[in-house]
GUMARGU-568021 format. One line per field, with one value per residue: residue in three letters; x, z, y of N, C-alpha, C, O in turn. Coordinates in Angstrom, 2 decimals. Last residue first. Example, Ala and Ser with C-alpha at 12.3 -4.5 7.8 and 13.67 -1.06 7.14 Angstrom:
# GUMARGU-568021
code <- (Ser / Ala) .
neast <- (12.85 / 13.19) .
nup <- (7.08 / 7.80) .
nnorth <- (-2.25 / -5.69) .
caeast <- (13.67 / 12.30) .
caup <- (7.14 / 7.80) .
canorth <- (-1.06 / -4.50) .
ceast <- (12.90 / 13.20) .
cup <- (7.87 / 7.80) .
cnorth <- (0.03 / -3.30) .
oeast <- (13.41 / 14.24) .
oup <- (8.04 / 8.46) .
onorth <- (1.14 / -3.32) .
//
This chain:
# GUMARGU-568021
code <- (Unk / Unk / Unk / Unk / Unk / Unk / Unk / Unk / Unk / Unk / Unk / Unk / Unk / Unk / Unk / Unk / Unk / Unk / Unk / Unk / Unk / Unk / Unk / Unk / Unk / Unk / Unk / Unk / Unk / Unk / Unk / Unk / Unk / Unk / Unk / Unk / Unk / Unk / Unk / Unk / Unk / Unk / Unk / Unk / Unk / Unk / Unk / Unk / Unk / Unk / Unk / Unk / Unk / Unk / Unk / Unk / Unk / Unk / Unk / Unk / Unk / Unk / Unk / Unk / Unk / Unk / Unk / Unk / Unk / Unk / Unk / Unk / Unk / Unk / Unk / Unk / Unk / Unk / Unk / Unk / Unk / Unk / Unk / Unk) .
neast <- (-170.34 / -167.51 / -167.20 / -164.63 / -162.09 / -160.48 / -159.09 / -160.97 / -162.86 / -161.29 / -160.95 / -163.59 / -164.15 / -160.93 / -159.63 / -158.99 / -155.82 / -154.18 / -152.57 / -148.95 / -147.04 / -145.10 / -141.84 / -139.88 / -136.59 / -133.84 / -132.28 / -129.39 / -128.16 / -125.73 / -124.82 / -125.71 / -123.60 / -121.69 / -120.65 / -118.44 / -119.51 / -120.75 / -118.71 / -117.01 / -118.76 / -121.28 / -121.74 / -121.39 / -119.29 / -120.27 / -121.61 / -120.02 / -119.81 / -122.12 / -120.52 / -118.42 / -115.61 / -114.28 / -111.68 / -110.22 / -110.31 / -112.01 / -114.20 / -116.91 / -118.37 / -120.99 / -122.40 / -124.63 / -126.76 / -129.41 / -132.26 / -133.74 / -134.21 / -131.70 / -130.07 / -130.81 / -129.98 / -127.28 / -126.36 / -127.23 / -125.56 / -123.04 / -123.10 / -123.48 / -121.00 / -118.49 / -117.84 / -117.80) .
nup <- (82.91 / 84.25 / 84.44 / 82.95 / 84.02 / 83.73 / 81.52 / 80.12 / 79.59 / 77.86 / 75.67 / 74.80 / 73.99 / 73.17 / 73.81 / 71.35 / 70.24 / 69.72 / 66.66 / 66.40 / 66.42 / 63.85 / 64.07 / 63.18 / 62.01 / 63.55 / 61.86 / 60.90 / 60.26 / 58.99 / 60.72 / 59.37 / 57.28 / 58.59 / 59.59 / 61.06 / 63.74 / 63.67 / 63.07 / 65.28 / 67.31 / 68.12 / 71.37 / 73.13 / 74.70 / 76.14 / 78.48 / 80.63 / 81.05 / 80.74 / 79.91 / 77.16 / 74.99 / 72.36 / 69.91 / 67.56 / 65.26 / 66.12 / 67.80 / 68.77 / 71.39 / 72.88 / 75.68 / 76.58 / 79.41 / 80.76 / 82.68 / 84.90 / 85.50 / 86.63 / 84.46 / 83.17 / 85.12 / 85.25 / 82.67 / 82.40 / 84.42 / 83.46 / 81.15 / 82.23 / 83.56 / 82.52 / 83.03 / 85.76) .
nnorth <- (-126.36 / -124.72 / -121.09 / -119.32 / -119.56 / -121.81 / -122.32 / -123.72 / -121.69 / -120.18 / -121.95 / -122.06 / -119.42 / -117.91 / -114.64 / -112.04 / -111.08 / -108.11 / -107.32 / -107.33 / -104.34 / -102.85 / -102.14 / -99.51 / -99.73 / -98.11 / -95.30 / -93.77 / -90.45 / -88.39 / -85.44 / -82.26 / -80.22 / -77.46 / -75.03 / -74.74 / -74.89 / -77.39 / -79.23 / -78.87 / -79.80 / -81.49 / -82.77 / -84.74 / -84.00 / -81.90 / -82.38 / -81.95 / -79.24 / -76.84 / -73.65 / -72.84 / -72.45 / -70.80 / -70.53 / -68.33 / -66.76 / -64.53 / -66.67 / -68.55 / -70.21 / -72.04 / -73.48 / -75.92 / -76.94 / -78.52 / -77.69 / -76.96 / -74.28 / -73.77 / -74.03 / -71.65 / -69.70 / -70.16 / -69.61 / -66.90 / -65.73 / -66.31 / -64.64 / -62.12 / -61.76 / -61.53 / -58.84 / -58.25) .
caeast <- (-171.66 / -168.01 / -167.37 / -165.96 / -162.70 / -161.39 / -158.44 / -159.80 / -163.26 / -161.75 / -159.77 / -162.91 / -164.88 / -162.20 / -159.65 / -159.68 / -157.07 / -154.50 / -153.55 / -150.25 / -147.33 / -146.47 / -142.84 / -140.78 / -137.95 / -134.54 / -133.03 / -130.53 / -128.41 / -126.95 / -124.53 / -125.68 / -124.87 / -121.76 / -121.94 / -118.19 / -118.70 / -121.41 / -119.87 / -116.56 / -118.23 / -120.40 / -121.77 / -122.49 / -118.96 / -119.41 / -122.36 / -120.31 / -118.73 / -121.88 / -121.69 / -118.96 / -116.71 / -114.55 / -112.93 / -110.19 / -109.63 / -110.60 / -113.84 / -115.70 / -118.08 / -119.76 / -122.39 / -123.24 / -126.45 / -127.95 / -131.61 / -133.38 / -135.28 / -132.93 / -129.98 / -131.00 / -131.37 / -128.16 / -126.17 / -127.79 / -126.98 / -123.48 / -122.94 / -124.44 / -122.21 / -119.10 / -117.80 / -118.97) .
caup <- (83.26 / 83.42 / 84.99 / 82.85 / 84.11 / 84.93 / 82.59 / 80.52 / 80.42 / 79.07 / 76.42 / 75.32 / 75.18 / 72.84 / 74.06 / 72.46 / 69.92 / 70.74 / 67.66 / 65.98 / 66.94 / 64.59 / 63.55 / 64.20 / 61.71 / 63.13 / 63.01 / 60.55 / 61.21 / 58.64 / 60.24 / 60.41 / 57.51 / 57.89 / 59.00 / 59.69 / 63.22 / 64.05 / 62.20 / 63.99 / 67.35 / 66.92 / 70.50 / 72.22 / 73.81 / 75.07 / 77.27 / 80.23 / 80.24 / 81.30 / 80.18 / 78.40 / 75.48 / 73.76 / 70.32 / 68.80 / 65.23 / 65.73 / 67.55 / 67.89 / 70.82 / 71.91 / 74.85 / 76.17 / 78.15 / 80.72 / 81.46 / 84.78 / 84.81 / 87.44 / 85.47 / 82.50 / 84.65 / 86.43 / 83.22 / 81.55 / 84.50 / 84.76 / 81.04 / 81.35 / 84.29 / 82.43 / 81.63 / 84.95) .
canorth <- (-126.71 / -125.79 / -122.41 / -119.64 / -118.25 / -121.75 / -121.46 / -124.39 / -122.83 / -119.53 / -121.50 / -123.30 / -119.99 / -118.57 / -116.03 / -112.60 / -111.79 / -109.19 / -107.10 / -107.94 / -105.67 / -102.87 / -103.13 / -100.02 / -99.47 / -99.37 / -95.83 / -94.61 / -91.55 / -89.18 / -86.80 / -83.17 / -80.89 / -78.66 / -75.11 / -74.76 / -73.71 / -76.24 / -79.14 / -78.42 / -78.43 / -81.50 / -81.62 / -84.84 / -85.23 / -81.57 / -82.43 / -83.37 / -79.94 / -78.15 / -74.52 / -72.49 / -73.32 / -70.81 / -71.18 / -69.00 / -68.05 / -64.37 / -65.24 / -68.55 / -68.94 / -72.06 / -72.26 / -75.72 / -76.22 / -78.50 / -77.88 / -78.36 / -75.01 / -73.64 / -75.07 / -72.87 / -69.79 / -70.17 / -70.94 / -67.93 / -65.63 / -66.87 / -66.17 / -62.70 / -61.83 / -62.80 / -59.34 / -57.87) .
ceast <- (-171.88 / -169.43 / -167.91 / -166.29 / -164.27 / -162.04 / -159.32 / -159.07 / -161.99 / -162.17 / -160.12 / -161.65 / -164.17 / -162.83 / -161.04 / -159.69 / -157.69 / -155.78 / -153.78 / -151.31 / -148.74 / -146.73 / -144.01 / -141.74 / -138.82 / -135.94 / -133.75 / -131.03 / -129.57 / -127.05 / -125.85 / -125.40 / -124.65 / -123.15 / -122.13 / -119.47 / -118.55 / -120.73 / -120.69 / -117.72 / -117.82 / -119.90 / -120.79 / -122.67 / -120.21 / -119.15 / -121.49 / -121.12 / -119.08 / -120.99 / -121.26 / -120.14 / -117.13 / -115.68 / -113.11 / -111.64 / -109.52 / -109.79 / -112.39 / -115.41 / -116.74 / -119.64 / -121.02 / -123.28 / -124.89 / -127.64 / -130.11 / -132.71 / -134.94 / -134.14 / -131.20 / -130.94 / -131.74 / -129.55 / -127.07 / -127.64 / -127.70 / -124.92 / -123.35 / -124.38 / -123.31 / -120.38 / -118.54 / -119.02) .
cup <- (83.25 / 83.90 / 84.10 / 83.43 / 83.91 / 85.08 / 83.84 / 81.57 / 81.02 / 80.07 / 77.77 / 76.11 / 75.67 / 74.09 / 73.66 / 72.62 / 71.17 / 70.39 / 68.57 / 67.04 / 66.41 / 65.14 / 64.47 / 63.55 / 62.77 / 62.91 / 62.61 / 61.80 / 60.79 / 59.64 / 60.02 / 59.91 / 58.62 / 58.23 / 58.15 / 58.93 / 61.74 / 63.46 / 62.44 / 62.93 / 65.89 / 66.71 / 69.28 / 71.24 / 72.91 / 74.16 / 75.98 / 78.95 / 79.82 / 80.48 / 80.80 / 78.62 / 76.91 / 74.01 / 71.83 / 69.12 / 66.59 / 65.75 / 67.27 / 67.55 / 70.05 / 71.40 / 74.07 / 75.37 / 77.86 / 79.40 / 81.68 / 83.50 / 84.54 / 86.84 / 86.41 / 83.56 / 83.98 / 85.99 / 84.50 / 82.08 / 83.64 / 84.91 / 82.33 / 81.25 / 83.51 / 83.20 / 81.53 / 83.62) .
cnorth <- (-128.16 / -126.15 / -123.45 / -121.03 / -118.46 / -120.34 / -121.41 / -123.64 / -123.52 / -120.67 / -120.95 / -122.99 / -121.26 / -119.07 / -116.68 / -114.14 / -112.25 / -109.83 / -108.31 / -107.55 / -106.10 / -104.25 / -103.10 / -100.96 / -100.18 / -99.06 / -97.11 / -95.22 / -92.45 / -90.35 / -87.49 / -84.57 / -81.92 / -79.38 / -76.35 / -74.99 / -73.65 / -74.95 / -77.92 / -78.33 / -77.97 / -80.07 / -81.72 / -83.65 / -85.40 / -82.84 / -82.25 / -83.50 / -81.35 / -78.96 / -75.82 / -73.46 / -72.84 / -71.70 / -71.24 / -69.55 / -68.76 / -65.68 / -65.18 / -67.08 / -68.97 / -70.62 / -72.29 / -74.46 / -76.20 / -77.82 / -77.87 / -78.70 / -76.50 / -74.33 / -74.99 / -74.10 / -71.16 / -70.43 / -71.12 / -69.28 / -66.70 / -66.89 / -66.80 / -64.20 / -62.40 / -62.93 / -60.66 / -58.47) .
oeast <- (-172.99 / -169.69 / -168.73 / -165.73 / -165.08 / -162.48 / -158.86 / -158.47 / -161.93 / -161.86 / -159.40 / -161.32 / -164.16 / -162.18 / -162.10 / -159.76 / -157.00 / -156.79 / -153.55 / -150.97 / -149.56 / -146.65 / -143.91 / -142.40 / -138.52 / -136.48 / -134.21 / -130.27 / -130.61 / -126.10 / -126.86 / -125.73 / -123.54 / -123.74 / -122.70 / -119.41 / -118.53 / -121.34 / -121.31 / -117.70 / -118.20 / -120.53 / -119.61 / -123.60 / -120.11 / -118.84 / -121.98 / -121.29 / -118.56 / -121.32 / -120.15 / -120.69 / -116.28 / -116.65 / -112.20 / -112.65 / -108.76 / -108.66 / -111.58 / -116.29 / -115.68 / -120.61 / -120.00 / -124.10 / -124.04 / -128.25 / -129.61 / -132.56 / -135.78 / -134.98 / -131.68 / -131.72 / -132.81 / -130.22 / -127.55 / -128.57 / -128.66 / -125.50 / -124.02 / -125.38 / -124.09 / -120.83 / -119.19 / -120.11) .
oup <- (83.53 / 85.10 / 83.24 / 82.97 / 84.62 / 86.18 / 84.90 / 82.45 / 82.21 / 81.26 / 78.74 / 77.09 / 76.88 / 75.13 / 73.80 / 71.62 / 72.02 / 70.26 / 68.14 / 68.22 / 66.04 / 64.41 / 65.68 / 62.58 / 63.19 / 63.59 / 61.47 / 62.68 / 60.36 / 59.82 / 60.67 / 58.76 / 58.79 / 59.29 / 57.07 / 57.71 / 61.19 / 62.80 / 61.50 / 62.04 / 65.39 / 66.03 / 69.46 / 70.45 / 71.95 / 72.98 / 74.87 / 78.42 / 78.85 / 79.36 / 81.33 / 77.67 / 77.73 / 73.25 / 72.54 / 68.61 / 66.71 / 66.23 / 68.04 / 67.07 / 70.55 / 71.04 / 74.69 / 74.47 / 78.73 / 78.38 / 82.65 / 83.20 / 83.99 / 87.55 / 86.91 / 83.47 / 84.20 / 86.49 / 84.73 / 82.02 / 84.10 / 85.43 / 82.27 / 81.26 / 84.09 / 83.49 / 80.51 / 83.06) .
onorth <- (-128.62 / -126.24 / -123.13 / -122.03 / -117.86 / -119.99 / -120.98 / -124.26 / -123.85 / -120.59 / -121.18 / -123.66 / -121.50 / -119.17 / -116.08 / -114.85 / -112.82 / -109.12 / -109.45 / -107.46 / -105.27 / -105.23 / -103.30 / -100.61 / -101.30 / -98.19 / -97.22 / -95.62 / -91.95 / -91.11 / -87.27 / -84.88 / -82.41 / -79.16 / -76.25 / -75.14 / -72.54 / -74.11 / -77.42 / -77.48 / -76.91 / -79.26 / -82.02 / -83.58 / -86.16 / -82.69 / -82.46 / -84.60 / -81.88 / -79.34 / -75.92 / -74.01 / -72.49 / -71.67 / -71.68 / -69.05 / -69.72 / -65.66 / -65.69 / -66.36 / -69.32 / -69.95 / -72.58 / -74.33 / -76.42 / -78.15 / -77.30 / -79.89 / -77.22 / -74.88 / -76.00 / -75.04 / -71.72 / -71.34 / -72.22 / -70.08 / -67.33 / -67.84 / -67.84 / -64.91 / -63.16 / -64.04 / -60.89 / -58.62) .
//
């Protein structure tokens, strides 16, 4: 019965399609529950010691130039406008 709430949380989150990791620190020990494949993405020491998240830089998004319509000469060359 002690772990019933943990099993319920895991079942509920997996039912909705989520993967979770539960961390518990008590009396100098650390306990992990949940989906183990997510542990490599969790900053455990930063969470327990309340450290700031790592600074991450993302590339700047460059807006593409607007698409220019084709000229009538280009449309004739492509055969879209028939030649008179």
